[in-house]
C-alpha positions in Angstrom: -5.3 7.6 -39.3 -8.5 7.2 -40.7 -11.8 7.3 -38.5 -15.3 5.6 -38.6 -16.6 9.2 -39.6 -14.8 9.0 -43.6 -15.7 4.2 -43.5 -19.6 6.0 -42.8 -19.0 8.4 -45.5 -17.7 6.5 -47.9 -20.9 4.2 -47.6 -21.5 1.3 -45.5 -24.6 -0.2 -46.9 -25.0 -3.6 -47.3 -21.3 -4.7 -45.9 -20.1 -6.8 -43.7 -18.0 -4.5 -41.4 -16.3 -6.4 -38.2 -15.9 -4.3 -34.7 -13.0 -5.1 -32.5 -14.7 -3.9 -29.4 -13.6 -4.5 -25.5 -16.2 -6.3 -23.7 -14.0 -8.0 -21.1 -16.6 -7.0 -18.3 -16.9 -8.4 -14.8 -19.7 -11.3 -14.9 -20.5 -12.9 -11.5 -21.8 -16.1 -13.4 -23.4 -15.7 -15.9 -24.5 -11.4 -13.8 -22.9 -8.5 -15.3 -21.6 -6.8 -12.5 -20.4 -3.7 -14.4 -20.7 -3.5 -17.7 -19.0 0.1 -18.5 -17.0 -1.3 -21.1 -20.7 -2.4 -22.9 -22.1 1.0 -22.7 -18.9 3.0 -24.2 -19.0 0.1 -27.1 -22.9 0.7 -28.2 -22.0 4.4 -30.6 -20.3 2.6 -32.8 -22.0 -0.4 -33.0 -25.4 1.3 -33.3 -23.7 4.2 -36.0 -23.5 1.6 -38.1 -25.9 -0.2 -37.9 -28.0 2.6 -38.2 -26.1 3.5 -41.7 -26.7 0.1 -43.5 -24.0 -1.7 -42.3 -23.7 -6.1 -40.9 -22.4 -5.6 -38.4 -20.5 -8.3 -36.8 -18.7 -7.8 -32.9 -15.8 -9.8 -31.5 -14.3 -9.5 -28.5 -12.4 -10.9 -25.5 -13.4 -11.9 -21.7 -11.1 -13.0 -19.1 -7.8 -15.6 -20.0 -9.6 -18.9 -21.2 -6.3 -21.4 -22.2 -7.1 -21.1 -26.0 -10.2 -23.3 -26.2 -14.0 -22.9 -25.3 -14.6 -22.5 -21.4 -18.4 -22.0 -20.1 -17.2 -19.6 -17.5 -16.0 -17.0 -19.7 -18.9 -17.0 -22.5 -19.5 -13.2 -24.2 -23.2 -15.2 -24.5 -24.8 -12.1 -21.2 -22.7 -9.7 -23.4 -24.8 -10.5 -26.4 -27.8 -10.3 -24.2 -26.9 -6.6 -22.5 -26.0 -5.5 -25.5 -29.1 -6.0 -27.4 -30.6 -4.4 -24.9 -28.6 -1.3 -24.9 -28.5 -1.4 -29.0 -32.6 -1.8 -28.1 -32.4 -4.9 -31.2 -32.2 -8.4 -31.2 -28.1 -9.6 -31.0 -27.3 -12.4 -33.1 -25.4 -14.9 -30.8 -22.7 -17.3 -32.3 -21.7 -19.7 -30.4 -17.8 -20.3 -31.3 -15.8 -17.3 -33.5 -14.8 -19.1 -36.9 -16.7 -21.9 -36.9 -20.3 -23.2 -38.6 -22.2 -21.1 -35.9 -20.7 -17.6 -37.0 -20.5 -18.3 -41.1 -23.8 -19.1 -40.5 -25.1 -16.3 -38.2 -22.7 -13.4 -40.5 -24.2 -15.1 -44.3 -27.8 -14.7 -43.0 -27.1 -10.4 -41.2 -29.7 -8.7 -43.3 -28.3 -4.3 -43.6 -28.8 -2.9 -40.2 -28.2 -6.1 -38.1 -25.5 -7.6 -35.3 -23.7 -10.4 -34.5 -21.2 -11.3 -31.4 -19.1 -13.7 -32.1 -18.0 -15.7 -29.5 -14.6 -15.1 -27.2 -12.2 -14.8 -29.2 -9.6 -16.3 -26.8 -11.6 -18.9 -27.1 -9.6 -19.8 -30.6 -5.3 -20.4 -29.6 -4.5 -18.0 -32.2 -5.8 -15.2 -31.1 -3.1 -14.8 -28.5 -0.3 -17.2 -29.9 3.1 -15.9 -30.3 3.8 -17.4 -33.7 2.9 -15.0 -36.6 1.9 -17.9 -38.4 -0.5 -19.3 -36.2 -1.7 -15.8 -35.2 -2.2 -14.7 -38.8 -3.4 -17.5 -39.8 -6.5 -17.3 -37.7 -6.8 -13.3 -38.1 -7.3 -15.4 -41.8 -10.3 -16.3 -41.1 -11.4 -13.4 -39.8 -11.3 -11.5 -42.4 -13.4 -14.2 -44.7 -15.9 -12.7 -42.5 -16.0 -9.4 -43.2 -15.3 -6.4 -46.1 -14.3 -3.9 -43.5 -12.9 -3.2 -39.8 -13.6 -1.3 -37.2 -10.8 -0.8 -33.8 -12.8 -0.1 -31.5 -11.3 -2.0 -28.6 -9.4 0.2 -26.6 -8.3 -2.0 -23.8 -7.3 -4.7 -25.9 -4.4 -2.0 -28.4 -1.8 -2.6 -25.9 -2.1 -6.3 -26.9 -0.3 -8.2 -30.4 -3.5 -10.3 -30.5 -4.8 -11.2 -34.2 -8.5 -9.3 -34.0 -6.0 -5.7 -32.8 -2.8 -6.5 -34.7 -3.5 -8.9 -38.0 -6.4 -8.0 -39.2 -6.6 -4.3 -39.6 -3.5 -5.4 -42.4 -5.9 -7.6 -44.1 -9.2 -5.7 -44.5 -10.0 -1.3 -45.4 -9.8 -0.5 -41.5 -10.6 2.5 -39.8 -11.1 3.7 -36.1 -13.8 3.6 -34.1 -15.6 6.4 -31.9 -14.1 5.8 -28.5 -10.3 5.1 -29.9 -10.6 8.0 -31.3 -11.8 9.9 -27.7 -9.3 8.5 -26.3 -5.8 9.0 -27.5 -7.8 12.5 -28.0 -7.5 12.3 -24.7 -4.2 10.9 -23.5 -2.6 13.8 -26.2 -4.4 16.1 -23.3 -2.3 14.3 -21.1 1.0 13.9 -23.0 1.3 16.8 -25.3 1.0 20.6 -23.6 -0.4 19.5 -21.0 -2.4 22.6 -18.7 -0.9 22.7 -15.5 -0.3 22.3 -12.7 -0.4 18.4 -13.2 -1.1 15.7 -10.6 -0.9 11.7 -10.9 -2.9 9.8 -8.2 -1.6 6.2 -8.3 -2.7 3.1 -6.6 -3.3 0.1 -6.7 -1.4 -3.4 -5.5 1.7 -3.4 -7.2 3.8 -0.7 -7.5 6.4 -3.0 -10.0 3.0 -2.7 -11.7 3.2 1.7 -12.2 7.1 1.8 -12.4 7.2 2.6 -16.3 4.8 5.3 -16.1 6.2 7.0 -12.6 9.6 7.0 -14.9 7.8 8.1 -18.3 6.0 10.7 -15.8 9.1 12.2 -13.8 9.7 14.3 -16.6 6.3 15.9 -16.8 4.3 16.1 -13.7 4.5 18.3 -11.5 3.0 16.0 -8.8 2.2 12.9 -8.0 0.2 10.8 -5.2 0.7 8.2 -4.3 -1.9 5.2 -2.5 -2.6 1.8 -2.4 -1.1 -1.3 -1.9 1.7 -0.1 -4.0 2.0 2.9 -1.5 4.1 0.7 1.6 6.9 -0.5 -0.7 7.5 3.7 -0.8 7.0 4.0 2.6 9.7 1.6 3.6 12.1 2.7 1.4 11.7 5.8 3.1 12.3 4.2 6.1 8.9 3.4 7.8 7.8 -0.3 9.2 4.9 -1.3 7.5 3.8 -4.5 9.0 2.0 -7.4 7.3 1.1 -4.4 5.1 1.2 -5.7 1.2 5.6 -4.9 -0.1 7.2 -5.5 -3.2 10.8 -5.9 -1.1 12.7 -6.2 -5.0 11.3 -2.8 -5.8 12.8 -1.2 -3.0 15.6 0.1 -4.6 14.3 1.1 -8.0 11.6 3.2 -5.7 14.4 4.6 -3.8 15.8 6.0 -7.3 12.3 7.4 -8.2 12.3 9.4 -5.4 15.6 11.1 -5.6 15.0 11.1 -8.9 11.1 13.0 -8.2 13.5 15.2 -6.1 16.1 16.5 -8.3 13.6 17.3 -11.1 11.6 19.0 -8.7 8.7 16.6 -9.1 6.5 16.6 -6.0 5.7 12.9 -4.5 3.4 13.1 -2.2 3.0 9.6 0.0 0.6 9.2 3.1 0.5 10.2 6.3 -2.3 7.9 7.7 -3.3 4.7 6.8 -6.2 2.0 7.7 -5.2 -1.0 9.3 -6.6 -4.8 9.9 -5.4 -8.0 11.3 -6.2 -10.0 8.5 -7.4 -9.4 4.5 -11.7 -9.1 5.0 -13.4 -11.3 3.3 -14.6 -9.3 0.5 -17.9 -11.6 -0.1 -18.9 -10.9 3.3 -18.5 -7.3 4.2 -19.2 -7.5 7.6 -17.1 -5.1 10.5 -13.3 -6.3 10.3 -12.4 -3.6 13.5 -10.8 -1.4 11.7 -8.3 0.8 13.0 -6.6 4.4 12.4 -2.7 4.6 12.9 0.7 6.5 11.5 2.2 5.2 8.1 5.5 6.4 9.2 4.9 3.1 11.8 2.4 0.2 10.9 2.6 -2.3 14.2 3.6 -5.9 12.9 0.8 -7.1 13.6 -1.8 -5.3 11.1 -1.7 -4.7 7.6 -2.7 -1.4 5.8 -5.3 -1.4 3.3 -6.5 2.2 3.0 -5.3 5.8 2.8 -6.6 7.1 6.6 -9.2 10.6 7.5 -5.4 13.2 7.5 -4.2 11.5 4.4 -7.7 12.3 2.2 -7.0 15.4 3.3 -4.1 15.9 2.5 -5.0 14.4 -1.1 -8.2 16.4 -1.7 -5.9 19.6 -1.0 -3.2 18.8 -3.1 -5.5 17.8 -5.5 -7.7 21.1 -5.5 -5.7 23.9 -7.7 -4.4 21.1 -10.1 -5.2 22.3 -13.9 -4.9 18.4 -15.5 -5.0 15.1 -13.0 -4.9 11.5 -13.8 -6.1 8.8 -11.6 -5.5 4.9 -12.0 -5.4 2.6 -9.0 -7.5 2.7 -6.2 -6.0 3.5 -3.2 -7.2 0.9 -0.7 -9.4 -2.7 -0.6 -12.5 0.1 -2.3 -14.4 -3.5 -2.5 -15.0 -3.5 1.3 -16.5 -0.8 3.0 -14.3 -0.4 5.7 -11.3 0.9 3.1 -13.0 2.3 0.0 -13.5 5.3 2.0 -10.0 7.0 0.1 -10.8 5.9 -3.2 -14.3 7.9 -2.1 -12.3 10.8 -1.3 -10.0 10.4 -3.9 -13.0 11.2 -6.7 -14.8 13.1 -5.2 -11.9 15.2 -4.8 -11.2 15.2 -8.6 -15.3 16.0 -9.0 -14.8 19.2 -6.8 -11.4 20.4 -9.1 -11.7 22.4 -11.8 -8.9 20.3 -13.6 -9.9 18.5 -16.5 -9.6 14.6 -15.1 -9.0 11.4 -16.4 -10.0 8.2 -14.7 -7.7 5.7 -16.1 -9.5 3.0 -16.5 -9.7 -0.9 -14.7 -10.8 -1.1 -11.3 -10.4 2.8 -10.9 -12.6 3.6 -13.2 -14.5 -0.1 -11.8 -14.1 1.6 -8.5 -16.4 5.4 -10.0 -19.4 3.2 -10.5 -19.3 0.7 -7.3 -19.4 3.7 -5.4 -22.3 5.3 -7.6 -20.6 8.0 -8.8 -22.2 10.6 -11.9 -19.5 8.6 -14.9 -20.1 12.5 -16.0 -18.7 14.6 -13.8 -15.7 13.4 -14.8 -13.2 14.5 -17.7 -13.1 11.4 -19.5 -13.3 7.8 -17.6 -11.2 5.6 -19.6 -11.8 1.7 -21.2 -8.6 0.3 -21.0 -6.4 0.1 -18.1 -3.4 -1.5 -19.3 -3.7 0.2 -22.9 -3.7 3.6 -20.7 -1.1 3.5 -18.7 1.2 2.1 -21.6 -0.2 5.0 -23.8 1.3 7.5 -21.2 4.7 5.0 -20.3 5.1 6.6 -24.6 4.9 3.1 -25.9 4.1 2.0 -29.1 0.8 0.4 -28.4 -0.3 -2.6 -31.3 -3.3 -2.3 -32.0 -3.2 1.7 -32.4 0.2 1.4 -34.9 -2.3 -1.5 -37.1 -5.1 1.5 -37.5 -2.3 3.8 -39.0 -2.8 4.0 -42.8 
């Protein structure tokens, strides 16, 4: 896979370089609530600009329906990107139309333009190869070279991720190169003990990675909403907690396979529960109670791992040499149910292990709860992409960057 360093060695001064970044940040109105992905993209963009490239940055944001939607505009991102680059970033109000063409034509060496949300064009996400290809042709007409640096999108077979690299000289950006190097540490010649911590709401989202890791991990810790399907599979009552009943047979199978293969499965021993899901925009007291994970009362729902579980999880992480964490332990957005996620993050920091936070809500939680990102070995920018890589799947965006 050719890298941005190879591209820079060949010379990019005066060339139009298309950078497919992942600037899919959370917004509250026009306010960016977590700029982590923008900060992660800056290094590659800055390198190209400093080398005299005319940099065309493109990304998706949210899930618009293939047409312009003001709530998903990248305009606030252009402003923040300019602040981080310490230079003006021109914002094109379309993807391949008059605004984009005029903005690109006016670029001088070292200048940067950000195109409007790629998903405002139906060709970006089209299932039809010809429709996707037609949009990729329009994007390719804007540029002389392509740099793939949006790791959070490489598991998508989208025009700007999969089809566009085939139409231009292409290279992997610094962020993608780093992400792949880290993931190889989790799949090839792993330092042991190797501990995986999985959370989040749905067990169905994690079954593939559990299946793949059963032969590789030494220990798997389960928290978050998905823990209740595991607890139910063991015969415990979970009250009104989140439950995927249809996944219980699969969970039982994985628990048995783990036992047969000597993989230690660690489930919570207590949970923090309440009688109704809290209003996250009004985080007042919800009267949480701690109950046994083996007998959650019928009128309560579990929303976090409890204090004894936090101690248990920390002890299971203390001797690790490698840790991969994906998914919060509870509803961390509410202060009454954030302590489980906080405890896992702190245990990773305290551990001597090489620690990887697998993007998505886990990465957001690290920042929202105020942890120093540099205290972790690596914080991924792509939760779904990380999981699919660990499942052993071929990621279209990475395959497209291979020579």
